[in-house]
N, C-alpha and C positions, 0 to 999 in steps of 0.2 A: 538328783544331786550330781554335780560335776565330779570328775575324777579328782580335781584339786581339792574340793571340799571334802570328799570322802577320805582322801589321804590326810587332810588336815585334822580329821577327827581322831586320828591316832596320836597319842603322846606317850613316848617312852617314859617309864616310871622311875627314872634315875634322878639323882640330885642335880640341881641346876643353879646357875648364877644369873639372875635377871632374865630367866627364860632360856639361857644357853646351857645345854647339858654338859656336865663334867665328863671326863673320859672314862665312863663306866659301862659303855657298850662297845662291842667289837668294831662297829662302823666308825665311830669317832676316833678310836685308837688307830684304825687303818688309814683314815683320811689324814690324821695328824702325821703319821709316819710317812705317808706318800708325799705330802707337801713339805715335810721336813727334808726328805731326800732331794726333792726338786729344788728347794731353796739352797741346800748344800751345793748341788751341782752348778747352778747358775752363779752362785757366789764364788765358788772355787775356780771355775774355768773361764770367767769373764772378769778378770781383775787387772787393775793397773797399779803397780807398786809406787809408793811415795818414799823415796830413799831417806829424806830428811827426818821422817818420824818413824820409819820402820813399819809403816802401815800400808794400806792400799784402799783404793776405791773400787767399787764393783757394782754389778747390776742386780744383786740379790734383793735389794729393797723393793724392786718392782714386784717380785713375787710375794714378798712379805706383805706388802700392802694389798695386793690382789687377794691373797688368802684371807686376810682379815675382813676385807670388804665383802667377800663371798660367804664366809662361814662364821664371822663374828669373833669376839675377843678370846674365847678359849682355844679354839684351833689356831687362830691367828697368832696369839701370844706364844703358845707352846711350839708350833712349827717355826715361827719366826725366830724365837730365841735359840732353840736348840739346833735348828738347821744351820743358822748363821754361825753359831759357836763352833759347830763341828767343822765348818770350813776353816776357821782359825786354828783349831787344834791340829788338824791334819795338814798344816801349812807352816811356812817359816814365821807366820804372824801369830803364833800361839800365845804370845804375851798379851794379845788383845782379847783372848777368849772370855775372861770374866766380864769385861766391859760389854762385849758383844752380846752375851747372854742377857744381860740386864737391859741394854739399850734397845736391841731388836725385839726382846720379849715385851717390853713396855710399849714400843712402837706398835707392834701387832695387836696388843691388848687394847690400847687406846683407840686405834683406828676402828677395830671391830665394835668397840663399845659405843663410840660416837656415831658411826654409820648405822649401827643397829639393823643388820639385814633381816632379822626375823620379822621386822615391821616395815620392810622396805624391799619389795620385789620390782621396783621401777628400774629402768635402765641406769639412771644416775639421778642423784638428788643433791641438794645443798648440803645435807649432812655428810655425804661422801666427800665433797670438796673440803669441808671443814675438817673432816677426819684426817685426810692425808696431809693437810697443812699442819695441824696440831701434832699428829703422830710423827710426821716426817721431820719436823724441826728438832726433834730429839736427836737425830743423827749427828748433825754438825755440833750441836751443843754438848751432847754426851761425850763424843770423842775428844772434843777440845778440852773439856774438864779432865778427862781421864789422862790424856797425854800431858797436860800442863801440870797437874797436881798429884796424880797417882803415880805416873811414870816419871814424874819430876823432870820432864823435858824442858819446862819453862814455857811461858806464854808465847814468846817470839817463835819458837820452833813449832808449837802446837798450832799457831795461826797459819802455818804453811799449808796444812791439810784442810783448812776450813773452806776455801773456795771449791776444792774437789768434792768435799762432802756436801756442799750446797748444790753442786751440779748433780751429784748422786741422788739427793733428795728431790730436786726438781724433775729430773728425768723419771724417777720412780713414780712420783705423784702423777705426772701427765700420762705415762704409759699405763699405769694401773687403772686410772680412770677410763682410759680408752678401752682397755680390756674388759673392765666390768660393765661398761656401757654396751659392749657387743655381746656379752655372755650371760650376765646374772639373771635377767628377767626370764630368759628362755630356760636356763638351767633349773631355777627354782620352780617355775611353772610346770616343766615337763618331768621333773624328778622329785616331787614332794615326798615320795617314799624314802628318799635319801635325806633330804633336809629336815624332815620332822624327827629324825633321830640325832640331829645335830643341835637344833633349837626348836622351840615351840612356836610354830607358825601363827601369826596374828592376822593374816589377811585371808 
């Protein structure tokens, strides 16, 4: 039996969602915390302010998408939502924190769910492309709705940030696909003892 098959025979006995284990073992908690911190760092320190709306565009979505494509919806959603929100809370853009938690959390969750890495150790697949498009479109749509109707900035002002958010979405989608193409297959194949404590491997 190969090392991969041997490791695949182990399944952590925690609760799961569609084969993705909930944060009930130390490894998932640690991975979520690590990627939450990385998302915070890249979001907070690679930001371009948008004065008209009081918001900013950033590179954090690249790592939100990468995390979801690698680990699935649970780690992707939690790390994406809370890591990105933390960057807002600890910045002048704290007014965006509630929206960011929801938008980036849903983004990470949907990308991980659609990509379904527990059944996909290929370098890249059509599911990955569909995932970053569907999950990523939430970025410009979600912030537009939040600025226009929750912050009551109006449609005209909210539209100012839409091109920047589409650029952020497009850059994140392309770069995360390139990163996952270069890393995922090797990581899952070489470290099944890690991934089978995050999700139940199917290959």
